[in-house]
Structure formats: C-alpha cells, structure tokens
N, C-alpha and C positions, 0 to 999 in steps of 0.2 A: 580043470574039472568045473563044469557048470552046475548050477543048482536047479535049473529048470527041469521039470519032470518030462518024460517022453511025451511027444505030441499026442500019441494015441491015448494016453492016460487022461488027457485034458479034452479029448474030443467030445462034442455034444451031438445031439440028434440032428441028422442031416435034414435040411429043409430044401424045398425045390428052388427057392430064391433066397439069397442072403438078405438080411435086413441091413441096410447101409445107414450108418450114423456118423456124425462129426463130433470130434473132441477137440476143443480149443485149449492150447497150452501156452504158457508165457516164457518158458525157459529157452536159453540159447547155449551154445558151446557143448561141453561134454554132457551136461544135463539133458540137453535136447537130443543128443545122440542116444542116450539111455531111454528116454521116453519113446522115441521112434522105434528102438529095438523092442521095447515092450509091446508096442502096437503091432509090429510085424509078427512077433511071437504069438500074440493072441489071434490074429487073423489066420496064421498058419495052423493053429491048434484045432480049428473047427471050421465048418463051412456054413454054419447057421447065421452068423452075423459077420459084418465087416465094419471096422471102425477106421475112419479117415482122420488122422491126427494132424491138425493144422496149427502151425506156429504163428503166434501173434507178435513176437518180438520182445514183449515184456509183460509183466502182470498188469501194469497200468493201462497199456494199450489194449490188452485183452479185455479188461474191465469196460473200457469205454466202447469198444466195438461190440461187446456182448449186449450192453444196454441198448445201443442203437439198433442192433439186430433184433432184439426182443420186441422193441416197439414196432419194428417193420415186419415182424412175424417170420423172420428167416434165421433165427438163432439156433445154435447147436444144442444137442440134448445134454452134453456134458461140457463143463468148463472147469479149468483150473484157476483158482482164485487165491490170492495171498492173504496172509494172516490179518493184516491191518484192516481189511475191508469186510471182516466177518459180520459185524453188526449191520452194516449197510445192506449186505446181501440177504441177511436173515429177514430184515424188515421190508425187502423190496417187493415181495409178492410174486417174484419171478421164479422161485425155486421150490422144490419139494424136499422136505427133510428126508435124508436117507433112511433114518430109523422108521419113518412112516412108510416109505416106498418099499423097504426091504426089512420088515419086522423080524424075519427069521435069521437074518445074518448075524454072525457071532461078534456083535459090537463090543461085548464085554471082554473080548480078547485084546482089545487095544489098551495099552497102558494108560492109566488115568492122566498122566501128564500130557499125552498126545490127544486124548479124546476130549478133555475138559474144555480146551480152547474153542471147540466147535459145537459145544453143547449149550443148551439153555440152562438156567439155574435149576430147572426141574428135571434135567437129564435127557432132553430131546436132542438127538444128534442130527445136525443139519447137513454135514458134509463128511466125506470119507478122507481121513488123513492120507496124504500121498507122499510128496517129497518133503519129508519131515526132517527138520534140522533143529539144532539148538546151539547155544554159544559154548565155545571151547577155547582153550588157551594153547597157543602154539609157540614153540621156541626153535631157533636155529642152534642146534647143538654146538657146531663148530665156533660160531660167534661167541657164545657164552663161554666155551672152554678157553678160547684165546684170551678172553678177559679175566680168566681165572675163576669163573663161576662154575662150581661143580654140582650144585643142587638146583633142580628146576624150581623156580619160585612158586609158592602156593598161595600166599596172601598178598594183598596189595602192598603191605609194608615191604615184603620181600621183593615184589616186582620193582618197586621204585628204588630200593637199595641196589638191585641188580642193574637197573637203568643208569644209576649214577656211576656204577663201576664201568659199565659199557661206555658211557660218555667219556669218562676219564681215559679209557683205553683207545679213544679216537673214533668210536662208532657214532656216526651222525644221526642215526635213527634207532635209538635203543628200544622204544616201544611205539607201535603204530596202531591206530584205530581210525574210525571216521566219526562224523558228527550225527550219525543216524540215531534216532531215539531207541531203536531196537537194541543196540548195544549199550548205549550210554545210560539209559534209565530203565527200560522195560526189563531186560534180563538182569540188570543189577538189582533192581527193586525186588524182583521175584526171588532171586536166590538169597536175598537178605530178609525175605519174609515181610516186606512192607509194601503198601499200595503206591501207585502213581495217581490214583483218583479215589474219591470216596465211593460208597456203595459197592465195595469190593470190586473196584475198577469197572463199575457200571453193571455188573451182573445182577445187582439187587435193585436197580432202578435207573430210569433215564435222567434223574435229577442229580447225577454225579457231578463232582467238581474236582479239578486237578489239585494235587497237593505236592507237586515235585519241588516246590520252593521251601519244603520243610524237611527236617530230620536228616537221616543218613544219605538220602538221595541228593539233597542240596549240598551236604557236606562233600560228597564225592564229586559233584560237578565243580565245586570250588577247588577241590584238590586237583582235578584234571586241568583247570585253568592255571593253577600255580605250577604244576609239573610241565605244562606246555611252555610257560614263560621261562622255566628253568632249562628248557631244551631237552627234556626227557621224553616227551610225547610229541609225536608228529601225526598230522592228519593228511588226508588224501593229497591235496594240492601242494603240500610242503615236501612231498617225496619226489625223487627223480622220476619214479614210475607214474606219478600223479594219481595213484590209487593205492591205498594202504596194503591191500592183499597182494596186489601185483608187486609192490615194493618188497614184501616178504618173500615172494617167489623168486625175485631177482637177487636175493641175498643182501638187500640194502638195509632192511630192518630186522632186528634180532628177535623181537617178541611181538605178538599181536593177540588181540582177542577177536576171534572170527567164527563164522558159521562152520558147523560140521560139513556143510555142503561145499566148502572151499577146499577140503582135504585133497581131492583128486588133483586139482591144479597145482597145489603145493608139492605133492609128491612127483608129479610129472616134471616139475622144474628142478626140484632139489634132491629127490629120491626119498623113499620112505625112511631110510635109516638116518637121514640128516636132520630130522625134526622130532620134537616131542609133542604129544597130544595129550593134554590133561584137563582137569576140571577148571572152570573159570575162577579167578582169584576172589577170595573173601577178605573182608577186614578182620583183623584179629579180634577174638572175643565174640564174634557173631555166629549164630547157628545157621547152618546151610539148609536152605529150602530148595524145592524144585525150580528149575528154570522153565521158561515157556517154550513150547514147541514153536518153531518158526517154519519158514517155507510156505507151503500151500496145501490146499485140499481140493477135492473134486466134488462138484455140485451138480445135481440133476435139475435141469430147467423145465419149467412147465410148458405146456402147449405142444406136446408131441403125442403121437398115437401109442397105443398099447405095445405094438411090436417094437417101436423105437425105444420106448422106456425099458422094455425087457432086454433088448440088446445092450443098452447102457448098463443095466444091472449085471448082465453076464460079464461085461468088461470089468466092472468094479469087483466082481467076485474073483476074476482072474488076477487082477492087480493085488488083491488082498492075500493071495496064496503065499505061504512062507517062501516058496521057491522064487516067486517073482519079486518079492520084497528083498531077498538077499541078493538076487542078481542086480537089482537096482542099487543097493547099498554098495556092492563091490565096484560098480561102475562110476559112482558119484560121490560117495562119502555121506549121503543122506542116511538116516537111521531106520532100521527095522523097528516098527512100533507096535507089533502084536506079540503076545507071549508065545504064540506058536512059531513065529519066525525066530524069536530068540532061542527057543528050545531047539529048533532045527540047527541054528548056528552052533550051539553048544555041542549037540550030538554029532555034528559033522567033523569035529576036531579042528576046525579052521578059525575058531574065535580069535586066535592070536596071529592070524595071517595079516600082513600089512594092509590089504584092501579092506579089512574090517577094523582098523585101528580106531575109528571114531565110535564104533558101537559100544565098547565098554564104558569109556568116560561119558559118552552121550546119554546112554541109558541110565548111568548112575546119577547124573545131574538132573535128568528129566524125572527120575524115579525117587528123588529125595523127598522127605516129608513135606507136605504142603499145608496151606491154610486157605482161608477165604480170599486172600489177596494174591494167590499164586495159581489160580485157575486159568487166567488169561486176561485179555483186554476186551472189554465189551463197551466201547465208547464210540459215539456217533461222529462221523466225519473225521475219523482218526487218521486217515491218509493225509488229510489237510493239516492236522495237528502235527504230524511228523515233519512236514515242511516248515511250519511255524517254529517248531523247536530248533530245527537245523539253522534257520535264518537268524533267530535271536541268539543262540549260543555261538554262532560264527562271529557275530558282532562282539561278543565277550572275548573270544579267543583273539580277535583282531585288536583288542584293547579299546574299542569304541565305547563300551559300557562295561559295568562289572558283571560278574556271573550272577550275583543276586538280582540285579536289574533284569538280566536276560531271562532268568527263571520266572520272575514276577510278570514280565511281559508275556511269556509263554502261557502262564496260568491264566492271565486276563484274556488273552486272545483265544486260548483254548476253551475257556468257559463260555465265551460268546458263541463259539461253534456248537458247544453242547446244548446251550439254551435254544439255539436255532433248530438243532436236531430234535430236541425234546418237543418243541412247539409243532414240529412237522408230524411226529409219530405218536405223541402222547394220547391222542384221541383214537388211535387205531386199536 
C-alpha cells in the first residue's frame, strides 16, 4: 500500500506550456532513488510545471557548483543544502527565505526540532526541511544475545559495559562510530542540553566562541579516547569495511550511533528483525534534551522569474504533503517532520511497520524538551570547522597528542574561523 494520493487529486490547472525548473540535490544510493521517485511523481501529478532533478554527487560538490553557477547566472531555482552550511547560505545573499516567498504555507506544522535549525533567532524560516534525520542508536540483536546481553543499552555506562562484554566474547568491534563532529559533539551536546559554542551556538550573535574543551562534552571526548585505547570503540578506517556504518551492515560491529537516514541500508543488509533502533545514549543522571535535525533542506535561489519561482513553490508544496513525506520515510529512513504527516502515519495503522521504525524514536528525540542551546548550529565556516575537529581528534586517537590538546587546538583554530567570518559579515 502506498501513501501517495491519486494523481487526479493532486492535479493543478493545466497550462499551455509547462514551466521547466531545475532542482539540484546531493544524495546518492537509495536516497537518490527516493528523490527521483518524488520528482517523477510530482511531474506526473500535473502538467503545469516540470522539475528536472539533477544529482551533484554530494552536498559539498553541490554547494560549490551552486555558488559558481550563481555567479555565472545559470543556477537552479531549488537546491538541497546540508545542515552545516546553513549560516553561510543564510548570509550569502543568494537565497529567498521560504517564509517570505510562501507566507501562507503551514510552516507551524513542522515540529520545532526540525524547523528551528533553519530559522533565524526571530523565527524567519530560510529553507524547507526535507531529508530530515537525527542521531539514533542501533544494535545487532544476535551479536548481543550471543554475548549474553539481554537488554539494549540505554546509557553510555550501559553501552560501555556491553562493549566490554562483547570484547570478552571475542567481538572485534563492539561499538563503532566515526570522527565527524555531527555525531561526536553536536548531537551529544544537544541531547545533554549544553552548547558547543557561546551565544547559543551562534544564534545570538556572530561573536560566538567554541567551548567544546569544557564540561561534559570534553569529558565525553576523553572517554571516547580511553574507550578507543581499550579496544571498545572502532572508527571507520579501523573496521574491515573501512566505514563504521558499512561495518555494522556487514555484521562486523555490534553497536553504532548512526543517522536515521542509514536505516534502510542496515535493514537491506541484515533484515529489520535483526536490529534494534532506539534513542541515542545519555550519561546517567543527565536530563534528555532534543537532538538536532540533520540531513538537508531545500532553498529557493534568487534570480529567477515569477513563473519559475511559482513552479518551485508548487514542488515544495508537493514535497510537504503528508503522503509524500511518508513515502520518502518508508523508502529511506529519514523522518516525517510535520504534525500532519505524523497524524497520517498514526491513523494509517502502519506506525509499527518495519519501514517506519525510525519515526518513533526519531521524533521522540527530536521532540524532547529544548533550550537556547538545542536549536541548532549557527556558526560561520562550520563546514571547515568539522574538518578541523576531525583532523585534531584523529591525532588524539592516534596517540600523537592528548584529547585535551586536540580540543584546545580545535577551539583555537575554530575561533580563528569565526573571527574571520565575523569580520566578513558583521557590517552587513
């Protein structure tokens, strides 16, 4: 049973000639297939507009190509852009905030945890959440059971206790992750209700400074280094599959913290009944806050005529429908992020179906209570900071420097980026 409504119900007024627009996206694999299916369904639903969906290979490649195309005047009307570059695009002067272009759209239907990441501090929404993910915790049921572990770990203390049991049972990769800041500090800090930078992670001003060398974030990073040295944690290159999520799919690693967007690949490899999907672990005694929305959103670019902008708006309206959202969720593991989509899922009687296994825990963690530090990341040159963080912490995991030194270096180099960004945009 498909969720998409009959094509006739979605048909729009027929025009003599369809308005052709381009939409650039950055996903590959099963996610790309789902995007192309949505594009085809939209085109088939009416003959007023036609969208050509053009893959760019990755978010980073799409960003670079879109900037170059904008300068040359041959850019698309719609682009998919990933979470880390939000502030850069907000201040680029190349986009139209969707809440301005489409003031009558039901933006309030988006759950706060998804909408806040792409809003300004005063509530102006710049882009439409699309392939929305968040961090979840996955385990291989059989591997845990063979080691005598009957309960899925819920806290970091339980995760590491289970990892020690798995190692003693001969499992070479008890817990796997990567060195990306999205997992190691961003999602961790959010759900523990603490910042990674001052000024509410930059929402309250360009003069923010990184604080990842302090408090529970620094404590967790030191713990990861210790657990890694103990052989309980493995990173990408240390697995046989050379990628932590691929190692989980291959049955090499027993537990991972991973994106909800990875669910489909895990189930294709292992089967839905072979894994558990739960909330990401907390430290004992800590209050759970909302995690950040990950993935990407859709942006309207300036420099197009009224008909093209209208066609893009029609496509955004289509993608926002509950039916289209749930079709995308079922195909990818990404989350439905409007209340209307969640209501449809509940009323359909399919909320417990395997293809929607990420929706329950995903919406629970995104919808947990928030504070000023859990809205998102609003820091300049943040894509570059993620690279710095990975470089410095890799040195710590290699044993070249201590984790405290790695965090101090990341803060120093990150703050240099922030001051450069502030000098560029403060006068605007």
